[in-house]
PDBQT receptor file of N, H, CA, C and O in Angstrom, charges set to zero:
ATOM      1  N   MET A   1      56.998 -24.860  32.511  1.00  0.00    +0.000 N 
ATOM      2  CA  MET A   1      55.869 -24.192  33.345  1.00  0.00    +0.000 C 
ATOM      3  C   MET A   1      54.928 -25.401  33.824  1.00  0.00    +0.000 C 
ATOM      4  O   MET A   1      54.629 -26.376  33.135  1.00  0.00    +0.000 OA
ATOM      5  N   LYS A   2      54.566 -25.174  34.988  1.00  0.00    +0.000 N 
ATOM      6  H   LYS A   2      54.808 -24.381  35.548  1.00  0.00    +0.000 HD
ATOM      7  CA  LYS A   2      53.730 -25.912  35.587  1.00  0.00    +0.000 C 
ATOM      8  C   LYS A   2      52.051 -25.763  35.072  1.00  0.00    +0.000 C 
ATOM      9  O   LYS A   2      51.544 -24.699  34.719  1.00  0.00    +0.000 OA
ATOM     10  N   LEU A   3      51.455 -26.886  35.117  1.00  0.00    +0.000 N 
ATOM     11  H   LEU A   3      51.867 -27.751  35.403  1.00  0.00    +0.000 HD
ATOM     12  CA  LEU A   3      50.150 -26.821  34.498  1.00  0.00    +0.000 C 
ATOM     13  C   LEU A   3      49.246 -25.919  35.410  1.00  0.00    +0.000 C 
ATOM     14  O   LEU A   3      48.385 -25.201  34.901  1.00  0.00    +0.000 OA
ATOM     15  N   SER A   4      49.427 -25.958  36.589  1.00  0.00    +0.000 N 
ATOM     16  H   SER A   4      50.126 -26.541  37.003  1.00  0.00    +0.000 HD
ATOM     17  CA  SER A   4      48.591 -25.139  37.584  1.00  0.00    +0.000 C 
ATOM     18  C   SER A   4      49.030 -23.671  37.259  1.00  0.00    +0.000 C 
ATOM     19  O   SER A   4      48.103 -22.865  37.174  1.00  0.00    +0.000 OA
ATOM     20  N   THR A   5      50.153 -23.254  37.087  1.00  0.00    +0.000 N 
ATOM     21  H   THR A   5      50.905 -23.909  37.156  1.00  0.00    +0.000 HD
ATOM     22  CA  THR A   5      50.241 -21.781  36.716  1.00  0.00    +0.000 C 
ATOM     23  C   THR A   5      49.715 -21.677  35.434  1.00  0.00    +0.000 C 
ATOM     24  O   THR A   5      49.157 -20.599  35.232  1.00  0.00    +0.000 OA
ATOM     25  N   VAL A   6      49.718 -22.371  34.609  1.00  0.00    +0.000 N 
ATOM     26  H   VAL A   6      50.171 -23.247  34.773  1.00  0.00    +0.000 HD
ATOM     27  CA  VAL A   6      48.847 -22.122  33.331  1.00  0.00    +0.000 C 
ATOM     28  C   VAL A   6      47.401 -22.002  33.468  1.00  0.00    +0.000 C 
ATOM     29  O   VAL A   6      46.794 -21.167  32.797  1.00  0.00    +0.000 OA
ATOM     30  N   PHE A   7      46.867 -22.692  34.199  1.00  0.00    +0.000 N 
ATOM     31  H   PHE A   7      47.360 -23.370  34.744  1.00  0.00    +0.000 HD
ATOM     32  CA  PHE A   7      45.400 -22.545  34.522  1.00  0.00    +0.000 C 
ATOM     33  C   PHE A   7      45.086 -21.197  35.200  1.00  0.00    +0.000 C 
ATOM     34  O   PHE A   7      44.198 -20.448  34.793  1.00  0.00    +0.000 OA
ATOM     35  N   TYR A   8      45.884 -20.934  36.275  1.00  0.00    +0.000 N 
ATOM     36  H   TYR A   8      46.606 -21.543  36.606  1.00  0.00    +0.000 HD
ATOM     37  CA  TYR A   8      45.847 -19.719  36.934  1.00  0.00    +0.000 C 
ATOM     38  C   TYR A   8      45.806 -18.479  36.030  1.00  0.00    +0.000 C 
ATOM     39  O   TYR A   8      44.908 -17.637  36.007  1.00  0.00    +0.000 OA
ATOM     40  N   THR A   9      47.000 -18.508  35.239  1.00  0.00    +0.000 N 
ATOM     41  H   THR A   9      47.728 -19.192  35.257  1.00  0.00    +0.000 HD
ATOM     42  CA  THR A   9      47.111 -17.468  34.292  1.00  0.00    +0.000 C 
ATOM     43  C   THR A   9      46.011 -17.342  33.417  1.00  0.00    +0.000 C 
ATOM     44  O   THR A   9      45.614 -16.199  33.192  1.00  0.00    +0.000 OA
ATOM     45  N   LEU A  10      45.460 -18.263  32.899  1.00  0.00    +0.000 N 
ATOM     46  H   LEU A  10      45.782 -19.192  33.082  1.00  0.00    +0.000 HD
ATOM     47  CA  LEU A  10      44.272 -18.232  31.974  1.00  0.00    +0.000 C 
ATOM     48  C   LEU A  10      43.002 -17.781  32.583  1.00  0.00    +0.000 C 
ATOM     49  O   LEU A  10      42.133 -17.138  31.993  1.00  0.00    +0.000 OA
ATOM     50  N   GLY A  11      42.963 -18.212  33.937  1.00  0.00    +0.000 N 
ATOM     51  H   GLY A  11      43.669 -18.734  34.417  1.00  0.00    +0.000 HD
ATOM     52  CA  GLY A  11      41.690 -17.479  34.630  1.00  0.00    +0.000 C 
ATOM     53  C   GLY A  11      41.759 -16.144  34.901  1.00  0.00    +0.000 C 
ATOM     54  O   GLY A  11      40.724 -15.484  34.808  1.00  0.00    +0.000 OA
ATOM     55  N   PHE A  12      42.991 -15.515  35.283  1.00  0.00    +0.000 N 
ATOM     56  H   PHE A  12      43.832 -16.051  35.359  1.00  0.00    +0.000 HD
ATOM     57  CA  PHE A  12      43.072 -14.135  35.441  1.00  0.00    +0.000 C 
ATOM     58  C   PHE A  12      42.909 -13.363  33.851  1.00  0.00    +0.000 C 
ATOM     59  O   PHE A  12      42.389 -12.268  33.634  1.00  0.00    +0.000 OA
ATOM     60  N   ALA A  13      43.451 -14.187  32.971  1.00  0.00    +0.000 N 
ATOM     61  H   ALA A  13      43.874 -15.076  33.146  1.00  0.00    +0.000 HD
ATOM     62  CA  ALA A  13      43.202 -13.530  31.603  1.00  0.00    +0.000 C 
ATOM     63  C   ALA A  13      41.993 -13.393  31.083  1.00  0.00    +0.000 C 
ATOM     64  O   ALA A  13      41.644 -12.484  30.330  1.00  0.00    +0.000 OA
ATOM     65  N   SER A  14      41.124 -14.567  31.595  1.00  0.00    +0.000 N 
ATOM     66  H   SER A  14      41.407 -15.305  32.208  1.00  0.00    +0.000 HD
ATOM     67  CA  SER A  14      39.853 -14.513  31.029  1.00  0.00    +0.000 C 
ATOM     68  C   SER A  14      38.948 -13.352  31.827  1.00  0.00    +0.000 C 
ATOM     69  O   SER A  14      37.998 -12.813  31.258  1.00  0.00    +0.000 OA
ATOM     70  N   ILE A  15      39.278 -13.067  33.004  1.00  0.00    +0.000 N 
ATOM     71  H   ILE A  15      40.050 -13.505  33.465  1.00  0.00    +0.000 HD
ATOM     72  CA  ILE A  15      38.798 -11.852  33.961  1.00  0.00    +0.000 C 
ATOM     73  C   ILE A  15      38.953 -10.745  33.036  1.00  0.00    +0.000 C 
ATOM     74  O   ILE A  15      37.964 -10.179  32.570  1.00  0.00    +0.000 OA
ATOM     75  N   ALA A  16      40.271 -10.367  32.711  1.00  0.00    +0.000 N 
ATOM     76  H   ALA A  16      41.075 -10.827  33.089  1.00  0.00    +0.000 HD
ATOM     77  CA  ALA A  16      40.609  -9.299  32.190  1.00  0.00    +0.000 C 
ATOM     78  C   ALA A  16      39.687  -9.202  30.673  1.00  0.00    +0.000 C 
ATOM     79  O   ALA A  16      39.053  -8.201  30.343  1.00  0.00    +0.000 OA
ATOM     80  N   LEU A  17      39.756 -10.159  30.062  1.00  0.00    +0.000 N 
ATOM     81  H   LEU A  17      40.272 -10.973  30.330  1.00  0.00    +0.000 HD
ATOM     82  CA  LEU A  17      39.033 -10.315  28.616  1.00  0.00    +0.000 C 
ATOM     83  C   LEU A  17      37.505 -10.139  28.795  1.00  0.00    +0.000 C 
ATOM     84  O   LEU A  17      36.879  -9.425  28.012  1.00  0.00    +0.000 OA
ATOM     85  N   SER A  18      36.953 -10.728  29.731  1.00  0.00    +0.000 N 
ATOM     86  H   SER A  18      37.462 -11.308  30.367  1.00  0.00    +0.000 HD
ATOM     87  CA  SER A  18      35.499 -10.509  30.159  1.00  0.00    +0.000 C 
ATOM     88  C   SER A  18      35.245  -9.072  30.368  1.00  0.00    +0.000 C 
ATOM     89  O   SER A  18      34.406  -8.507  29.666  1.00  0.00    +0.000 OA
ATOM     90  N   ALA A  19      35.970  -8.370  31.369  1.00  0.00    +0.000 N 
ATOM     91  H   ALA A  19      36.652  -8.829  31.939  1.00  0.00    +0.000 HD
ATOM     92  CA  ALA A  19      35.667  -7.155  31.596  1.00  0.00    +0.000 C 
ATOM     93  C   ALA A  19      35.973  -6.109  30.366  1.00  0.00    +0.000 C 
ATOM     94  O   ALA A  19      35.307  -5.079  30.258  1.00  0.00    +0.000 OA
ATOM     95  N   SER A  20      36.856  -6.388  29.595  1.00  0.00    +0.000 N 
ATOM     96  H   SER A  20      37.396  -7.225  29.683  1.00  0.00    +0.000 HD
ATOM     97  CA  SER A  20      37.227  -5.543  28.356  1.00  0.00    +0.000 C 
ATOM     98  C   SER A  20      36.042  -5.718  27.439  1.00  0.00    +0.000 C 
ATOM     99  O   SER A  20      35.431  -4.759  26.968  1.00  0.00    +0.000 OA
ATOM    100  N   GLN A  21      35.708  -7.115  27.179  1.00  0.00    +0.000 N 
ATOM    101  H   GLN A  21      36.204  -7.895  27.562  1.00  0.00    +0.000 HD
ATOM    102  CA  GLN A  21      34.484  -7.329  26.248  1.00  0.00    +0.000 C 
ATOM    103  C   GLN A  21      33.211  -6.656  26.862  1.00  0.00    +0.000 C 
ATOM    104  O   GLN A  21      32.436  -6.196  26.024  1.00  0.00    +0.000 OA
ATOM    105  N   PHE A  22      32.866  -6.520  28.147  1.00  0.00    +0.000 N 
ATOM    106  H   PHE A  22      33.495  -6.894  28.828  1.00  0.00    +0.000 HD
ATOM    107  CA  PHE A  22      31.750  -6.126  28.709  1.00  0.00    +0.000 C 
ATOM    108  C   PHE A  22      31.628  -4.591  28.647  1.00  0.00    +0.000 C 
ATOM    109  O   PHE A  22      30.662  -3.972  28.199  1.00  0.00    +0.000 OA
ATOM    110  N   LEU A  23      32.907  -4.004  29.235  1.00  0.00    +0.000 N 
ATOM    111  H   LEU A  23      33.691  -4.506  29.599  1.00  0.00    +0.000 HD
ATOM    112  CA  LEU A  23      32.974  -2.425  29.330  1.00  0.00    +0.000 C 
ATOM    113  C   LEU A  23      33.070  -1.882  28.023  1.00  0.00    +0.000 C 
ATOM    114  O   LEU A  23      32.622  -0.740  27.918  1.00  0.00    +0.000 OA
ATOM    115  N   THR A  24      33.592  -2.463  26.880  1.00  0.00    +0.000 N 
ATOM    116  H   THR A  24      33.956  -3.391  26.966  1.00  0.00    +0.000 HD
ATOM    117  CA  THR A  24      33.721  -1.795  25.602  1.00  0.00    +0.000 C 
ATOM    118  C   THR A  24      32.688  -2.140  24.654  1.00  0.00    +0.000 C 
ATOM    119  O   THR A  24      32.793  -1.876  23.456  1.00  0.00    +0.000 OA
ATOM    120  N   SER A  25      31.705  -2.717  25.157  1.00  0.00    +0.000 N 
ATOM    121  H   SER A  25      31.620  -2.932  26.130  1.00  0.00    +0.000 HD
ATOM    122  CA  SER A  25      30.695  -3.312  24.199  1.00  0.00    +0.000 C 
ATOM    123  C   SER A  25      29.823  -2.178  23.535  1.00  0.00    +0.000 C 
ATOM    124  O   SER A  25      29.233  -1.307  24.173  1.00  0.00    +0.000 OA
ATOM    125  N   GLU A  26      29.825  -2.315  22.127  1.00  0.00    +0.000 N 
ATOM    126  H   GLU A  26      30.304  -3.024  21.608  1.00  0.00    +0.000 HD
ATOM    127  CA  GLU A  26      28.802  -1.473  21.604  1.00  0.00    +0.000 C 
ATOM    128  C   GLU A  26      27.537  -2.247  20.941  1.00  0.00    +0.000 C 
ATOM    129  O   GLU A  26      26.635  -1.712  20.296  1.00  0.00    +0.000 OA
ATOM    130  N   SER A  27      27.651  -3.393  21.192  1.00  0.00    +0.000 N 
ATOM    131  H   SER A  27      28.383  -3.828  21.716  1.00  0.00    +0.000 HD
ATOM    132  CA  SER A  27      26.294  -4.133  20.753  1.00  0.00    +0.000 C 
ATOM    133  C   SER A  27      26.068  -5.036  22.023  1.00  0.00    +0.000 C 
ATOM    134  O   SER A  27      26.895  -5.129  22.931  1.00  0.00    +0.000 OA
ATOM    135  N   ALA A  28      24.864  -5.688  21.989  1.00  0.00    +0.000 N 
ATOM    136  H   ALA A  28      24.192  -5.613  21.252  1.00  0.00    +0.000 HD
ATOM    137  CA  ALA A  28      24.320  -6.646  22.928  1.00  0.00    +0.000 C 
ATOM    138  C   ALA A  28      25.184  -8.069  22.682  1.00  0.00    +0.000 C 
ATOM    139  O   ALA A  28      25.351  -8.827  23.638  1.00  0.00    +0.000 OA
ATOM    140  N   ASP A  29      25.653  -8.349  21.535  1.00  0.00    +0.000 N 
ATOM    141  H   ASP A  29      25.518  -7.733  20.759  1.00  0.00    +0.000 HD
ATOM    142  CA  ASP A  29      26.521  -9.473  21.294  1.00  0.00    +0.000 C 
ATOM    143  C   ASP A  29      27.825  -9.450  22.169  1.00  0.00    +0.000 C 
ATOM    144  O   ASP A  29      28.162 -10.398  22.879  1.00  0.00    +0.000 OA
ATOM    145  N   LYS A  30      28.530  -8.271  22.049  1.00  0.00    +0.000 N 
ATOM    146  H   LYS A  30      28.257  -7.501  21.472  1.00  0.00    +0.000 HD
ATOM    147  CA  LYS A  30      29.746  -8.218  22.632  1.00  0.00    +0.000 C 
ATOM    148  C   LYS A  30      29.560  -8.398  24.356  1.00  0.00    +0.000 C 
ATOM    149  O   LYS A  30      30.342  -8.996  25.094  1.00  0.00    +0.000 OA
ATOM    150  N   GLU A  31      28.383  -7.750  24.727  1.00  0.00    +0.000 N 
ATOM    151  H   GLU A  31      27.747  -7.264  24.128  1.00  0.00    +0.000 HD
ATOM    152  CA  GLU A  31      28.023  -7.756  25.953  1.00  0.00    +0.000 C 
ATOM    153  C   GLU A  31      27.835  -9.284  26.465  1.00  0.00    +0.000 C 
ATOM    154  O   GLU A  31      28.297  -9.731  27.515  1.00  0.00    +0.000 OA
ATOM    155  N   ARG A  32      27.207  -9.862  25.687  1.00  0.00    +0.000 N 
ATOM    156  H   ARG A  32      26.833  -9.498  24.834  1.00  0.00    +0.000 HD
ATOM    157  CA  ARG A  32      26.925 -11.268  26.029  1.00  0.00    +0.000 C 
ATOM    158  C   ARG A  32      28.154 -12.255  26.072  1.00  0.00    +0.000 C 
ATOM    159  O   ARG A  32      28.283 -13.239  26.802  1.00  0.00    +0.000 OA
ATOM    160  N   ASN A  33      29.047 -11.757  25.103  1.00  0.00    +0.000 N 
ATOM    161  H   ASN A  33      28.943 -10.958  24.511  1.00  0.00    +0.000 HD
ATOM    162  CA  ASN A  33      30.350 -12.603  24.996  1.00  0.00    +0.000 C 
ATOM    163  C   ASN A  33      31.015 -12.343  26.237  1.00  0.00    +0.000 C 
ATOM    164  O   ASN A  33      31.529 -13.274  26.858  1.00  0.00    +0.000 OA
ATOM    165  N   GLY A  34      31.059 -10.990  26.719  1.00  0.00    +0.000 N 
ATOM    166  H   GLY A  34      30.642 -10.234  26.215  1.00  0.00    +0.000 HD
ATOM    167  CA  GLY A  34      31.789 -10.748  27.958  1.00  0.00    +0.000 C 
ATOM    168  C   GLY A  34      31.259 -11.429  29.276  1.00  0.00    +0.000 C 
ATOM    169  O   GLY A  34      32.038 -11.713  30.186  1.00  0.00    +0.000 OA
ATOM    170  N   LEU A  35      29.868 -11.689  29.349  1.00  0.00    +0.000 N 
ATOM    171  H   LEU A  35      29.236 -11.458  28.610  1.00  0.00    +0.000 HD
ATOM    172  CA  LEU A  35      29.177 -12.426  30.337  1.00  0.00    +0.000 C 
ATOM    173  C   LEU A  35      29.368 -13.857  30.369  1.00  0.00    +0.000 C 
ATOM    174  O   LEU A  35      29.282 -14.503  31.413  1.00  0.00    +0.000 OA
ATOM    175  N   PHE A  36      29.672 -14.455  29.036  1.00  0.00    +0.000 N 
ATOM    176  H   PHE A  36      29.742 -13.930  28.187  1.00  0.00    +0.000 HD
ATOM    177  CA  PHE A  36      29.928 -15.849  28.786  1.00  0.00    +0.000 C 
ATOM    178  C   PHE A  36      31.320 -16.047  29.380  1.00  0.00    +0.000 C 
ATOM    179  O   PHE A  36      31.510 -16.909  30.238  1.00  0.00    +0.000 OA
ATOM    180  N   ILE A  37      32.264 -15.281  28.944  1.00  0.00    +0.000 N 
ATOM    181  H   ILE A  37      32.110 -14.580  28.247  1.00  0.00    +0.000 HD
ATOM    182  CA  ILE A  37      33.863 -15.436  29.185  1.00  0.00    +0.000 C 
ATOM    183  C   ILE A  37      33.972 -15.357  30.725  1.00  0.00    +0.000 C 
ATOM    184  O   ILE A  37      34.854 -15.948  31.348  1.00  0.00    +0.000 OA
ATOM    185  N   GLY A  38      32.895 -14.488  31.375  1.00  0.00    +0.000 N 
ATOM    186  H   GLY A  38      32.178 -14.008  30.869  1.00  0.00    +0.000 HD
ATOM    187  CA  GLY A  38      33.033 -14.178  32.703  1.00  0.00    +0.000 C 
ATOM    188  C   GLY A  38      32.633 -15.563  33.720  1.00  0.00    +0.000 C 
ATOM    189  O   GLY A  38      32.767 -15.606  34.943  1.00  0.00    +0.000 OA
ATOM    190  N   HIS A  39      32.112 -16.646  32.835  1.00  0.00    +0.000 N 
ATOM    191  H   HIS A  39      32.003 -16.612  31.842  1.00  0.00    +0.000 HD
ATOM    192  CA  HIS A  39      31.857 -17.805  33.751  1.00  0.00    +0.000 C 
ATOM    193  C   HIS A  39      33.222 -18.536  33.697  1.00  0.00    +0.000 C 
ATOM    194  O   HIS A  39      33.347 -19.232  34.705  1.00  0.00    +0.000 OA
ATOM    195  N   TRP A  40      34.069 -18.600  33.037  1.00  0.00    +0.000 N 
ATOM    196  H   TRP A  40      33.968 -18.034  32.218  1.00  0.00    +0.000 HD
ATOM    197  CA  TRP A  40      35.222 -19.139  32.915  1.00  0.00    +0.000 C 
ATOM    198  C   TRP A  40      36.202 -19.526  34.205  1.00  0.00    +0.000 C 
ATOM    199  O   TRP A  40      36.588 -20.622  34.611  1.00  0.00    +0.000 OA
ATOM    200  N   PRO A  41      36.444 -18.179  34.676  1.00  0.00    +0.000 N 
ATOM    201  CA  PRO A  41      37.520 -18.171  36.028  1.00  0.00    +0.000 C 
ATOM    202  C   PRO A  41      37.424 -19.306  36.997  1.00  0.00    +0.000 C 
ATOM    203  O   PRO A  41      38.372 -20.010  37.342  1.00  0.00    +0.000 OA
ATOM    204  N   PRO A  42      36.054 -19.425  37.445  1.00  0.00    +0.000 N 
ATOM    205  CA  PRO A  42      35.866 -20.173  38.577  1.00  0.00    +0.000 C 
ATOM    206  C   PRO A  42      36.341 -21.620  38.026  1.00  0.00    +0.000 C 
ATOM    207  O   PRO A  42      37.117 -22.185  38.797  1.00  0.00    +0.000 OA
ATOM    208  N   THR A  43      36.030 -22.321  36.855  1.00  0.00    +0.000 N 
ATOM    209  H   THR A  43      35.400 -21.862  36.229  1.00  0.00    +0.000 HD
ATOM    210  CA  THR A  43      36.392 -23.486  36.380  1.00  0.00    +0.000 C 
ATOM    211  C   THR A  43      37.992 -23.488  36.188  1.00  0.00    +0.000 C 
ATOM    212  O   THR A  43      38.664 -24.391  36.686  1.00  0.00    +0.000 OA
ATOM    213  N   LEU A  44      38.612 -22.380  35.404  1.00  0.00    +0.000 N 
ATOM    214  H   LEU A  44      38.066 -21.647  34.999  1.00  0.00    +0.000 HD
ATOM    215  CA  LEU A  44      40.009 -22.505  35.453  1.00  0.00    +0.000 C 
ATOM    216  C   LEU A  44      40.904 -22.489  36.652  1.00  0.00    +0.000 C 
ATOM    217  O   LEU A  44      41.986 -23.075  36.703  1.00  0.00    +0.000 OA
ATOM    218  N   PHE A  45      40.296 -21.669  37.762  1.00  0.00    +0.000 N 
ATOM    219  H   PHE A  45      39.417 -21.193  37.721  1.00  0.00    +0.000 HD
ATOM    220  CA  PHE A  45      41.021 -21.624  39.100  1.00  0.00    +0.000 C 
ATOM    221  C   PHE A  45      40.790 -22.992  39.763  1.00  0.00    +0.000 C 
ATOM    222  O   PHE A  45      41.746 -23.459  40.380  1.00  0.00    +0.000 OA
ATOM    223  N   LEU A  46      39.704 -23.660  39.719  1.00  0.00    +0.000 N 
ATOM    224  H   LEU A  46      38.926 -23.281  39.217  1.00  0.00    +0.000 HD
ATOM    225  CA  LEU A  46      39.663 -24.939  40.313  1.00  0.00    +0.000 C 
ATOM    226  C   LEU A  46      40.323 -26.068  39.485  1.00  0.00    +0.000 C 
ATOM    227  O   LEU A  46      40.638 -27.108  40.063  1.00  0.00    +0.000 OA
ATOM    228  N   LEU A  47      40.532 -25.927  38.251  1.00  0.00    +0.000 N 
ATOM    229  H   LEU A  47      40.276 -25.082  37.781  1.00  0.00    +0.000 HD
ATOM    230  CA  LEU A  47      41.388 -26.697  37.627  1.00  0.00    +0.000 C 
ATOM    231  C   LEU A  47      42.811 -26.434  37.962  1.00  0.00    +0.000 C 
ATOM    232  O   LEU A  47      43.634 -27.343  38.080  1.00  0.00    +0.000 OA
ATOM    233  N   GLY A  48      43.054 -25.323  38.094  1.00  0.00    +0.000 N 
ATOM    234  H   GLY A  48      42.386 -24.585  37.998  1.00  0.00    +0.000 HD
ATOM    235  CA  GLY A  48      44.774 -24.920  38.581  1.00  0.00    +0.000 C 
ATOM    236  C   GLY A  48      44.806 -25.559  40.040  1.00  0.00    +0.000 C 
ATOM    237  O   GLY A  48      45.896 -25.966  40.440  1.00  0.00    +0.000 OA
ATOM    238  N   GLU A  49      43.572 -25.690  40.948  1.00  0.00    +0.000 N 
ATOM    239  H   GLU A  49      42.686 -25.360  40.623  1.00  0.00    +0.000 HD
ATOM    240  CA  GLU A  49      43.979 -25.921  42.240  1.00  0.00    +0.000 C 
ATOM    241  C   GLU A  49      44.095 -27.586  42.180  1.00  0.00    +0.000 C 
ATOM    242  O   GLU A  49      44.956 -28.116  42.882  1.00  0.00    +0.000 OA
ATOM    243  N   ILE A  50      43.396 -28.252  41.503  1.00  0.00    +0.000 N 
ATOM    244  H   ILE A  50      42.697 -27.821  40.932  1.00  0.00    +0.000 HD
ATOM    245  CA  ILE A  50      43.453 -29.666  41.176  1.00  0.00    +0.000 C 
ATOM    246  C   ILE A  50      44.930 -29.967  40.812  1.00  0.00    +0.000 C 
ATOM    247  O   ILE A  50      45.645 -30.756  41.430  1.00  0.00    +0.000 OA
ATOM    248  N   ALA A  51      45.284 -29.258  39.763  1.00  0.00    +0.000 N 
ATOM    249  H   ALA A  51      44.703 -28.617  39.262  1.00  0.00    +0.000 HD
ATOM    250  CA  ALA A  51      46.718 -29.605  39.111  1.00  0.00    +0.000 C 
ATOM    251  C   ALA A  51      47.661 -29.245  40.170  1.00  0.00    +0.000 C 
ATOM    252  O   ALA A  51      48.574 -30.067  40.238  1.00  0.00    +0.000 OA
ATOM    253  N   GLU A  52      47.747 -28.285  41.027  1.00  0.00    +0.000 N 
ATOM    254  H   GLU A  52      47.005 -27.618  40.972  1.00  0.00    +0.000 HD
ATOM    255  CA  GLU A  52      48.484 -28.071  42.016  1.00  0.00    +0.000 C 
ATOM    256  C   GLU A  52      48.572 -29.112  43.208  1.00  0.00    +0.000 C 
ATOM    257  O   GLU A  52      49.581 -29.207  43.906  1.00  0.00    +0.000 OA
ATOM    258  N   ASP A  53      47.593 -29.779  43.362  1.00  0.00    +0.000 N 
ATOM    259  H   ASP A  53      46.773 -29.702  42.794  1.00  0.00    +0.000 HD
ATOM    260  CA  ASP A  53      47.427 -30.613  44.416  1.00  0.00    +0.000 C 
ATOM    261  C   ASP A  53      48.106 -32.003  43.885  1.00  0.00    +0.000 C 
ATOM    262  O   ASP A  53      48.772 -32.745  44.607  1.00  0.00    +0.000 OA
ATOM    263  N   ARG A  54      47.842 -32.219  42.571  1.00  0.00    +0.000 N 
ATOM    264  H   ARG A  54      47.301 -31.616  41.985  1.00  0.00    +0.000 HD
ATOM    265  CA  ARG A  54      48.543 -33.424  41.976  1.00  0.00    +0.000 C 
ATOM    266  C   ARG A  54      50.127 -33.238  41.957  1.00  0.00    +0.000 C 
ATOM    267  O   ARG A  54      50.936 -34.133  42.197  1.00  0.00    +0.000 OA
ATOM    268  N   GLU A  55      50.411 -31.982  41.645  1.00  0.00    +0.000 N 
ATOM    269  H   GLU A  55      49.753 -31.255  41.449  1.00  0.00    +0.000 HD
ATOM    270  CA  GLU A  55      52.005 -31.617  41.597  1.00  0.00    +0.000 C 
ATOM    271  C   GLU A  55      52.557 -31.896  42.756  1.00  0.00    +0.000 C 
ATOM    272  O   GLU A  55      53.559 -32.597  42.897  1.00  0.00    +0.000 OA
ATOM    273  N   ARG A  56      51.758 -31.214  43.874  1.00  0.00    +0.000 N 
ATOM    274  H   ARG A  56      50.945 -30.644  43.759  1.00  0.00    +0.000 HD
ATOM    275  CA  ARG A  56      52.323 -31.531  45.269  1.00  0.00    +0.000 C 
ATOM    276  C   ARG A  56      52.375 -32.967  45.550  1.00  0.00    +0.000 C 
ATOM    277  O   ARG A  56      53.338 -33.400  46.182  1.00  0.00    +0.000 OA
ATOM    278  N   GLN A  57      51.386 -33.805  45.126  1.00  0.00    +0.000 N 
ATOM    279  H   GLN A  57      50.604 -33.453  44.613  1.00  0.00    +0.000 HD
ATOM    280  CA  GLN A  57      51.256 -35.179  45.622  1.00  0.00    +0.000 C 
ATOM    281  C   GLN A  57      52.394 -35.945  44.816  1.00  0.00    +0.000 C 
ATOM    282  O   GLN A  57      53.012 -36.845  45.385  1.00  0.00    +0.000 OA
ATOM    283  N   SER A  58      52.628 -35.662  43.734  1.00  0.00    +0.000 N 
ATOM    284  H   SER A  58      52.126 -34.931  43.272  1.00  0.00    +0.000 HD
ATOM    285  CA  SER A  58      53.674 -36.357  42.943  1.00  0.00    +0.000 C 
ATOM    286  C   SER A  58      55.119 -36.063  43.457  1.00  0.00    +0.000 C 
ATOM    287  O   SER A  58      56.003 -36.917  43.389  1.00  0.00    +0.000 OA
ATOM    288  N   SER A  59      55.303 -34.921  43.932  1.00  0.00    +0.000 N 
ATOM    289  H   SER A  59      54.585 -34.227  43.988  1.00  0.00    +0.000 HD
ATOM    290  CA  SER A  59      56.595 -34.355  44.553  1.00  0.00    +0.000 C 
ATOM    291  C   SER A  59      56.834 -35.034  45.803  1.00  0.00    +0.000 C 
ATOM    292  O   SER A  59      57.974 -35.377  46.115  1.00  0.00    +0.000 OA
ATOM    293  N   LEU A  60      55.762 -35.265  46.592  1.00  0.00    +0.000 N 
ATOM    294  H   LEU A  60      54.835 -34.986  46.338  1.00  0.00    +0.000 HD
ATOM    295  CA  LEU A  60      55.970 -36.024  47.849  1.00  0.00    +0.000 C 
ATOM    296  C   LEU A  60      56.189 -37.439  47.559  1.00  0.00    +0.000 C 
ATOM    297  O   LEU A  60      56.970 -38.019  48.314  1.00  0.00    +0.000 OA
ATOM    298  N   GLN A  61      55.639 -38.124  46.593  1.00  0.00    +0.000 N 
ATOM    299  H   GLN A  61      55.004 -37.654  45.981  1.00  0.00    +0.000 HD
ATOM    300  CA  GLN A  61      55.999 -39.440  46.310  1.00  0.00    +0.000 C 
ATOM    301  C   GLN A  61      57.285 -39.769  45.769  1.00  0.00    +0.000 C 
ATOM    302  O   GLN A  61      57.839 -40.837  46.028  1.00  0.00    +0.000 OA
ATOM    303  N   SER A  62      57.786 -38.872  45.015  1.00  0.00    +0.000 N 
ATOM    304  H   SER A  62      57.335 -38.005  44.804  1.00  0.00    +0.000 HD
ATOM    305  CA  SER A  62      59.004 -39.144  44.547  1.00  0.00    +0.000 C 
ATOM    306  C   SER A  62      60.224 -38.913  45.524  1.00  0.00    +0.000 C 
ATOM    307  O   SER A  62      61.297 -39.487  45.339  1.00  0.00    +0.000 OA
ATOM    308  N   SER A  63      60.017 -38.086  46.519  1.00  0.00    +0.000 N 
ATOM    309  H   SER A  63      59.145 -37.619  46.669  1.00  0.00    +0.000 HD
ATOM    310  CA  SER A  63      61.049 -37.913  47.538  1.00  0.00    +0.000 C 
ATOM    311  C   SER A  63      61.193 -38.922  48.729  1.00  0.00    +0.000 C 
ATOM    312  O   SER A  63      62.071 -38.756  49.576  1.00  0.00    +0.000 OA
TER     313      SER A  63
C-alpha cells in the first residue's frame, strides 16, 4: 500500500471521527476533542500530496 493512500485514508477517517465526536458529544470535553481532531485532515491531506509527488518522482527516475 502506498504511503500517500495511507495519509488520504487517515484524513478521511479523521473527518468521520471528528464529526462523530462533535455530533454525539454529551459533554464539552468530547466536543473539544471533535474540534481538535477536525484540525488533522488538512495536514494529513498535505502529507498525502507530498508522498504522492515523491512516489511519482521516484517512478519517473526509475524508468
